[in-house]
MARTOR-166121 format. One record per residue (C-alpha): chain; x, y, z; residue in three letters; residue number from 1. Coordinates in Angstrom, 2 decimals. Each point is the difference from the previous one (the first is absolute). Layout:
# MARTOR-166121
ATOM c       X       Y       Z   r   k
ATOM A       X       Y       Z ALA NUM
...
# end
This chain:
# MARTOR-166121
ATOM c       X       Y       Z   r   k
ATOM A   12.81   27.99   20.28 MET   1
ATOM A    2.03    2.29   -2.10 VAL   2
ATOM A   -1.95    2.15   -2.30 GLY   3
ATOM A    0.43    2.25   -3.41 ILE   4
ATOM A   -0.07    2.83    2.30 LYS   5
ATOM A    3.02   -1.31    2.10 ASP   6
ATOM A    1.89   -0.49   -3.25 VAL   7
ATOM A   -0.72    3.47   -1.16 ALA   8
ATOM A    1.15    1.63    3.19 ARG   9
ATOM A    3.22   -2.09   -0.01 GLN  10
ATOM A    0.78    0.83   -3.58 ALA  11
ATOM A   -1.17    3.83    0.36 GLY  12
ATOM A   -2.47   -0.36   -2.81 VAL  13
ATOM A   -3.86    0.27   -0.49 SER  14
ATOM A   -2.10   -3.08    0.29 VAL  15
ATOM A   -1.01    0.48   -3.50 GLY  16
ATOM A    3.46   -0.41   -1.13 THR  17
ATOM A    0.45   -3.07    1.93 VAL  18
ATOM A   -3.22   -1.21   -1.83 SER  19
ATOM A    1.58    1.05   -3.12 ASN  20
ATOM A    3.39   -1.94    0.66 VAL  21
ATOM A   -2.31   -3.08    0.97 ILE  22
ATOM A   -2.20   -0.05   -3.04 ASN  23
ATOM A    1.13    2.61   -2.67 ARG  24
ATOM A    3.76   -0.03    0.57 PRO  25
ATOM A    1.01    1.74   -3.32 ASP  26
ATOM A   -1.94    3.19    1.18 MET  27
ATOM A    2.77    0.45    2.84 VAL  28
ATOM A    3.52    1.18   -0.43 ALA  29
ATOM A    2.75   -2.63    0.35 GLN  30
ATOM A    1.41    1.61    3.17 GLY  31
ATOM A   -3.37    0.20    1.73 THR  32
ATOM A   -0.77   -3.49   -1.07 ARG  33
ATOM A    2.97   -1.44    1.48 ASP  34
ATOM A   -0.51    2.18    3.29 ARG  35
ATOM A   -3.58   -1.45    0.43 VAL  36
ATOM A    1.03   -3.58   -0.83 ARG  37
ATOM A    2.75    0.34    2.63 ALA  38
ATOM A   -2.55    1.10    2.59 ALA  39
ATOM A   -2.32   -2.93   -0.91 ILE  40
ATOM A    2.78   -2.44    0.24 GLU  41
ATOM A    1.23    1.40    3.26 ARG  42
ATOM A   -3.46    0.16    1.66 LEU  43
ATOM A   -1.34   -3.39   -1.45 GLY  44
ATOM A   -3.06    1.55   -1.37 TYR  45
ATOM A   -2.25   -2.22   -1.94 VAL  46
ATOM A   -3.10    1.55   -1.73 ARG  47
ATOM A   -3.35   -1.01    1.10 SER  48
ATOM A   -1.57   -1.93   -2.94 GLU  49
ATOM A   -3.37   -0.25    1.61 SER  50
ATOM A   -0.08    3.98    0.23 ALA  51
ATOM A    1.11    0.14   -3.75 ARG  52
ATOM A   -2.58   -2.29   -1.16 GLN  53
ATOM A   -2.51    1.93    2.15 LEU  54
ATOM A    0.99    3.16   -2.05 ARG  55
ATOM A   -0.02   -1.95   -3.33 ALA  56
ATOM A   -3.01   -1.95    0.58 GLY  57
ATOM A    1.63   -3.08   -1.41 ARG  58
ATOM A    1.50   -2.87    1.72 SER  59
ATOM A    3.26   -1.75   -1.34 ARG  60
ATOM A   -1.05   -3.19    1.78 ILE  61
ATOM A   -1.68   -2.87   -1.92 ILE  62
ATOM A   -1.55   -2.70    2.46 SER  63
ATOM A    0.00   -3.74   -0.83 LEU  64
ATOM A   -2.31   -2.32    2.08 LEU  65
ATOM A    0.46   -3.70   -0.47 VAL  66
ATOM A   -1.52   -3.04    1.26 LEU  67
ATOM A    3.16   -1.69    1.33 ASP  68
ATOM A    3.36    1.66    0.13 MET  69
ATOM A    1.43   -3.32    1.15 ALA  70
ATOM A   -0.81   -1.34   -3.45 ASN  71
ATOM A    2.92    0.61   -2.32 PRO  72
ATOM A   -2.27    0.63   -2.90 PHE  73
ATOM A   -1.25    3.11    1.75 PHE  74
ATOM A    3.72    1.09    0.72 VAL  75
ATOM A    0.60   -0.03   -3.67 ASP  76
ATOM A   -3.11    1.89   -0.71 VAL  77
ATOM A    1.27    2.55    2.48 ALA  78
ATOM A    3.40    0.13   -1.60 SER  79
ATOM A   -1.54    0.61   -3.44 GLY  80
ATOM A   -2.00    2.78    1.33 ALA  81
ATOM A    2.69    1.39    2.05 GLU  82
ATOM A    2.31    0.18   -3.23 ARG  83
ATOM A   -2.60    2.04   -1.96 ALA  84
ATOM A   -0.64    2.38    2.97 ALA  85
ATOM A    3.69    0.79    0.36 ARG  86
ATOM A    0.33    0.69   -3.73 GLU  87
ATOM A   -2.87    2.56    0.46 ALA  88
ATOM A    1.55    1.49    3.27 GLY  89
ATOM A   -2.56   -1.51    2.20 LEU  90
ATOM A    0.09   -2.34    3.11 GLY  91
ATOM A   -2.00   -3.19    0.71 VAL  92
ATOM A   -1.57   -0.92    3.51 MET  93
ATOM A   -0.58   -3.51    0.03 VAL  94
ATOM A   -2.56   -1.54    2.43 CYS  95
ATOM A   -1.51   -3.45    0.67 ASN  96
ATOM A   -3.68   -0.78    0.33 SER  97
ATOM A    0.68   -3.45    1.16 ALA  98
ATOM A   -2.95   -1.07   -1.98 GLN  99
ATOM A   -2.16    1.79    2.62 SER 100
ATOM A   -2.93    2.35   -1.42 PRO 101
ATOM A    0.28    1.81    3.52 ASP 102
ATOM A    3.76    0.60   -0.09 GLU 103
ATOM A   -0.57    1.04   -3.74 GLU 104
ATOM A   -2.54    2.66    0.91 ALA 105
ATOM A    2.24    1.30    2.89 ASP 106
ATOM A    2.90    0.55   -2.71 TYR 107
ATOM A   -2.35    1.63   -2.45 LEU 108
ATOM A   -1.12    2.50    2.78 ALA 109
ATOM A    3.68    0.63    0.68 LEU 110
ATOM A    0.63    0.71   -3.82 PHE 111
ATOM A   -2.83    2.42    0.12 ALA 112
ATOM A    1.21    1.63    2.85 GLU 113
ATOM A    3.60    0.65   -1.40 HIS 114
ATOM A   -1.59    0.94   -3.45 ARG 115
ATOM A    2.36   -2.36   -1.73 VAL 116
ATOM A    0.32    0.45   -3.91 ARG 117
ATOM A   -1.63   -3.23   -0.61 GLY 118
ATOM A   -0.33   -3.54    0.77 VAL 119
ATOM A    0.99   -3.32   -1.45 LEU 120
ATOM A   -2.26   -2.65    1.84 VAL 121
ATOM A   -0.70   -3.76   -0.17 THR 122
ATOM A   -3.54   -0.02    1.69 PRO 123
ATOM A   -0.44   -2.26    2.78 ALA 124
ATOM A   -3.61    0.95    0.47 ASP 125
ATOM A   -2.06   -1.94   -2.35 ALA 126
ATOM A   -3.01    1.97    0.27 THR 127
ATOM A    1.74    3.17   -1.17 GLY 128
ATOM A   -1.49    2.16    2.86 ALA 129
ATOM A    3.16    1.25    1.33 ASN 130
ATOM A    1.15    1.41   -3.61 LEU 131
ATOM A   -3.48    1.36   -0.51 ARG 132
ATOM A    0.30    2.12    3.15 GLY 133
ATOM A    3.64    1.17   -0.83 PHE 134
ATOM A   -1.17    1.18   -3.17 ARG 135
ATOM A   -1.43    3.16    1.41 ARG 136
ATOM A    3.39    1.32    0.74 HIS 137
ATOM A    0.72    0.30   -3.63 ASP 138
ATOM A    3.45   -1.67    0.30 ILE 139
ATOM A    0.64   -2.23   -3.34 PRO 140
ATOM A    0.71   -3.53    0.43 PHE 141
ATOM A    1.07   -3.03   -2.22 VAL 142
ATOM A   -0.83   -3.64    0.77 PHE 143
ATOM A    2.98   -2.33   -0.24 VAL 144
ATOM A   -0.76   -3.78   -0.38 ASP 145
ATOM A   -3.57    0.88   -0.37 ARG 146
ATOM A   -2.23    1.25   -2.93 GLU 147
ATOM A   -2.16    2.80    0.56 VAL 148
ATOM A   -2.67    1.55   -2.38 PRO 149
ATOM A    1.66    2.83   -2.00 THR 150
ATOM A   -2.48    2.41    1.06 ALA 151
ATOM A    1.16   -0.10    3.53 GLU 152
ATOM A    3.79   -0.15   -0.50 GLY 153
ATOM A    2.96   -1.49   -1.52 CYS 154
ATOM A    1.10   -3.68    0.68 SER 155
ATOM A    2.95   -2.38   -0.62 VAL 156
ATOM A   -0.58   -3.64    0.22 SER 157
ATOM A    0.70   -3.40   -1.37 VAL 158
ATOM A   -2.48   -2.24   -1.89 ASP 159
ATOM A   -0.33   -2.27    2.91 ASP 160
ATOM A   -2.64   -2.07   -1.80 VAL 161
ATOM A    2.60   -0.82   -2.43 GLU 162
ATOM A    2.53   -0.90    2.68 GLY 163
ATOM A   -2.24   -2.47    1.51 GLY 164
ATOM A   -0.75   -1.52   -3.35 ALA 165
ATOM A    3.91   -0.37   -0.79 LEU 166
ATOM A    0.53   -1.87    3.35 ALA 167
ATOM A   -3.09   -2.11   -0.66 GLY 168
ATOM A    0.81   -0.76   -3.56 ARG 169
ATOM A    3.66   -1.16    1.05 HIS 170
ATOM A   -1.27   -2.22    2.67 LEU 171
ATOM A   -2.35   -1.57   -2.26 LEU 172
ATOM A    2.66   -0.60   -2.64 ALA 173
ATOM A    2.08   -1.64    2.49 GLN 174
ATOM A   -2.75   -2.62    0.54 GLY 175
ATOM A   -1.59    1.40    3.29 HIS 176
ATOM A   -3.60   -0.26    0.18 LEU 177
ATOM A   -0.43    0.29    3.82 GLY 178
ATOM A    0.75    3.75    0.61 LEU 179
ATOM A   -0.13    2.14    2.98 VAL 180
ATOM A   -0.16    3.68    0.26 TYR 181
ATOM A    1.48    1.56    3.14 VAL 182
ATOM A   -0.89    3.96    0.36 SER 183
ATOM A   -0.44    2.66    2.41 GLY 184
ATOM A   -3.38    1.66    0.75 SER 185
ATOM A   -2.37   -0.34   -2.91 MET 186
ATOM A   -0.95    3.65    0.92 ARG 187
ATOM A    3.07    0.87   -2.07 LEU 188
ATOM A   -0.75    0.38   -3.66 PRO 189
ATOM A    3.57   -1.43   -0.86 GLN 190
ATOM A   -0.92   -3.31    1.85 CYS 191
ATOM A   -3.33   -0.13   -1.82 GLN 192
ATOM A    1.56    0.69   -3.61 ASP 193
ATOM A    2.89   -2.63    0.50 ARG 194
ATOM A   -2.51   -2.69    0.92 ARG 195
ATOM A   -2.28    0.95   -2.90 ALA 196
ATOM A    3.08   -0.46   -2.19 GLY 197
ATOM A    0.76   -3.46    1.12 VAL 198
ATOM A   -3.69   -0.92   -0.35 ARG 199
ATOM A    0.06    1.32   -3.61 ALA 200
ATOM A    2.96   -2.17   -0.63 ALA 201
ATOM A   -1.95   -3.04    1.35 LEU 202
ATOM A   -2.93    0.82   -2.32 ALA 203
ATOM A    2.26    0.02   -2.89 GLU 204
ATOM A    0.93   -3.71    0.87 HIS 205
ATOM A   -3.81   -0.99    0.52 GLY 206
ATOM A    0.27    0.10    3.71 LEU 207
ATOM A   -2.78    1.73    2.23 PRO 208
ATOM A    0.88    2.69    2.55 PRO 209
ATOM A   -0.39   -2.81    2.76 GLU 210
ATOM A    3.25   -1.67   -1.27 ALA 211
ATOM A    1.83    2.97    1.86 LEU 212
ATOM A   -0.07   -0.29    3.74 GLN 213
ATOM A    0.56    3.18    2.01 HIS 214
ATOM A    1.85    0.60    3.27 ILE 215
ATOM A   -0.57    3.75    1.22 GLU 216
ATOM A    2.30    1.60    2.67 THR 217
ATOM A   -0.37    3.57    1.73 GLU 218
ATOM A    3.41    0.91   -1.04 ARG 219
ATOM A    2.50   -0.03   -2.81 LEU 220
ATOM A    3.08   -0.88    1.75 ASP 221
ATOM A    2.28   -2.85    0.77 VAL 222
ATOM A   -1.76   -0.99    3.23 ALA 223
ATOM A   -3.44   -0.20   -1.59 ALA 224
ATOM A    1.71   -2.18   -2.78 GLY 225
ATOM A    1.43   -2.41    2.71 ARG 226
ATOM A   -3.63   -0.24    1.41 ASP 227
ATOM A   -1.40   -0.70   -3.71 ALA 228
ATOM A    2.60   -2.69   -0.31 GLY 229
ATOM A   -1.08   -1.76    2.82 ALA 230
ATOM A   -3.73    0.16   -0.88 ARG 231
ATOM A    0.91   -1.20   -3.67 LEU 232
ATOM A    1.82   -3.15    1.48 LEU 233
ATOM A   -3.42   -0.75    1.74 GLY 234
ATOM A   -1.93   -0.11   -3.35 LEU 235
ATOM A   -1.18   -3.24   -1.46 SER 236
ATOM A    0.78   -0.84   -2.55 PRO 237
ATOM A    3.25    2.00    0.07 ARG 238
ATOM A    0.22    2.26   -2.82 PRO 239
ATOM A    3.20   -0.15   -2.30 THR 240
ATOM A    0.37    3.74   -0.59 ALA 241
ATOM A   -0.37    3.42    1.75 VAL 242
ATOM A   -0.29    3.44   -1.26 PHE 243
ATOM A    0.52    2.73    2.65 CYS 244
ATOM A   -1.14    3.58   -0.44 ALA 245
ATOM A    3.48    1.31    0.80 ASN 246
ATOM A    3.41   -1.30    0.62 ASP 247
ATOM A    0.09    0.43    3.57 LEU 248
ATOM A   -2.93   -2.48    0.47 LEU 249
ATOM A    1.80   -2.33   -2.28 ALA 250
ATOM A    3.08    0.18    2.02 LEU 251
ATOM A   -2.08   -0.75    3.18 GLY 252
ATOM A   -1.64   -2.98   -1.67 VAL 253
ATOM A    3.39   -1.06   -1.20 LEU 254
ATOM A    1.22   -0.20    3.75 GLN 255
ATOM A   -2.84   -1.79    1.08 ALA 256
ATOM A    0.46   -2.61   -2.68 LEU 257
ATOM A    3.70   -0.27    0.59 PHE 258
ATOM A   -0.81   -0.63    3.90 ALA 259
ATOM A   -2.66   -2.69   -0.86 ALA 260
ATOM A    2.61   -1.71   -2.47 GLY 261
ATOM A   -2.08    0.60   -2.97 VAL 262
ATOM A    2.25    0.22   -3.12 SER 263
ATOM A   -0.32    3.20   -2.42 VAL 264
ATOM A   -0.67   -0.37   -2.63 PRO 265
ATOM A    0.15   -3.93    0.01 GLY 266
ATOM A   -3.20   -0.28    2.02 GLU 267
ATOM A   -1.33    3.38   -0.16 LEU 268
ATOM A    0.70    2.88   -2.53 ALA 269
ATOM A   -0.15    3.63    1.15 LEU 270
ATOM A   -0.43    3.53   -1.68 VAL 271
ATOM A    0.27    3.24    1.54 GLY 272
ATOM A   -0.91    3.50   -1.11 TYR 273
ATOM A    2.27    3.42   -0.10 ASP 274
ATOM A    3.33   -1.78   -0.71 ASP 275
ATOM A    1.70    1.72    2.89 ILE 276
ATOM A    3.65   -0.52    0.49 GLU 277
ATOM A   -0.23   -2.64    2.51 PHE 278
ATOM A   -2.14   -2.15   -2.64 ALA 279
ATOM A    3.09   -1.06   -1.75 ALA 280
ATOM A    2.08   -0.49    2.96 ALA 281
ATOM A   -2.37   -2.21    1.88 ALA 282
ATOM A    1.12   -3.63    0.91 ALA 283
ATOM A   -1.95   -1.05   -3.00 VAL 284
ATOM A    0.05    2.90   -2.51 PRO 285
ATOM A   -3.51    1.13   -0.22 LEU 286
ATOM A   -1.89    0.27   -3.15 THR 287
ATOM A   -1.90    3.43    0.08 SER 288
ATOM A   -2.09    2.39   -2.02 VAL 289
ATOM A    2.00    3.08   -0.55 ARG 290
ATOM A   -1.07    3.65    0.53 GLN 291
ATOM A    1.94    3.04   -0.98 PRO 292
ATOM A   -0.12    1.45    3.44 ALA 293
ATOM A    2.69    2.56   -0.47 PHE 294
ATOM A   -1.45    1.33   -3.25 ARG 295
ATOM A   -3.51   -0.07    1.66 MET 296
ATOM A    1.18    2.42    2.65 GLY 297
ATOM A    1.87    2.34   -2.31 ARG 298
ATOM A   -3.07    0.09   -2.35 THR 299
ATOM A   -2.32    0.72    2.69 ALA 300
ATOM A    2.19    2.71    1.37 ALA 301
ATOM A    0.34    1.45   -3.35 ASP 302
ATOM A   -3.71    0.38   -0.73 LEU 303
ATOM A   -0.37    1.77    3.33 LEU 304
ATOM A    2.93    2.35   -0.46 ILE 305
ATOM A   -1.57    0.90   -3.52 GLU 306
ATOM A   -3.57    0.54    1.66 GLU 307
ATOM A    1.60    2.20    2.70 THR 308
ATOM A    2.65    1.81   -1.94 GLY 309
ATOM A    0.36    2.39   -2.99 GLU 310
ATOM A   -2.13   -2.22   -2.33 ASP 311
ATOM A   -2.71   -0.34    2.39 ALA 312
ATOM A   -2.45    1.85   -2.50 ALA 313
ATOM A    0.47   -2.37   -2.84 VAL 314
ATOM A    0.11   -3.17    2.34 HIS 315
ATOM A   -2.52   -2.64   -0.66 GLN 316
ATOM A   -0.73   -2.80    2.39 HIS 317
ATOM A    1.38   -3.46   -1.49 ARG 318
ATOM A   -0.23   -3.75    1.13 ARG 319
ATOM A    3.35   -1.64   -0.97 ILE 320
ATOM A   -0.09   -3.85    0.14 VAL 321
ATOM A    3.19   -1.93   -0.29 PHE 322
ATOM A    0.28   -3.69   -1.02 GLN 323
ATOM A    1.46   -2.70    2.26 PRO 324
ATOM A    2.34   -2.45   -0.82 GLU 325
ATOM A    0.46   -3.59    1.31 LEU 326
ATOM A    3.63   -0.78    0.96 VAL 327
ATOM A    0.46   -3.93    0.41 VAL 328
ATOM A    2.28   -1.45    2.51 ARG 329
ATOM A    0.64   -3.18    1.61 ASP 330
ATOM A   -3.10    0.05    2.32 SER 331
ATOM A   -2.20   -1.26   -2.90 THR 332
ATOM A    2.40   -2.04   -2.12 LEU 333
ATOM A   -0.06   -3.61    0.62 ARG 334
ATOM A    3.05   -2.07   -0.66 ALA 335
# end
């Protein structure tokens, strides 16, 4: 690799002069700057960011660890975080835990090894053990799509109990009394909270928690939704409405219902969660509970940048909770 000494030798100047041209160009005469820059261009020199960070003791990389990068919701979260980071002159390293606590632990160890500036994380480990171990490295982190006690750090989330309630109230208002909730693993607080919201809506209508049937899957993707749809078709009596913990599950359920010749919403109404782009573009446009994913990612990154930047001394941990919004489409509207 071409180093700074090679550039200095080529330009006929000292290493310190090359460093000043790169980092403090106003300190160097124009003619010398031009000569050094020509040498850099000719040799193809690229400065070592890792070495610079080692000297400065501060990384310019924020890590984002999400549950599933195949889910467009997390793509939008990453886009928001990346926008905030770029405006602050930082970069974002995006990693995918694939909902695995073991993979999450491996990535957290990698972040510690590289001494990243901070971490944005949607935890996969419901016990919190991975992050408890990570705290000893004194690297700040912000929870995304999950609340955390303010004593431990910042968090940016959505009121998932209210989101579940919005879905439940809408289906009950459409006359549906036989409801099914399709979720991922109930180890995830999001899945727990969204079910609690539906049950709250049932209680408002004088119905017991048992009025809500529950199908749990291991993952939160389309394939798991298709499997859940097949299980749904085997229920007796068959429910008239389904609320899914995210849109990918809902799209999988929709595929299973179509394959079985079940009309949506004629025979069965369907609600998703997240309002990803594909929800509106589905064969039957999907009613969904919208989360402000881009805004969540940007807000989380802003909090982390504040905590690790010039304002760190006055930073106070905060929990920011956005409100969800129900977007009604054809999948719940009977003719």
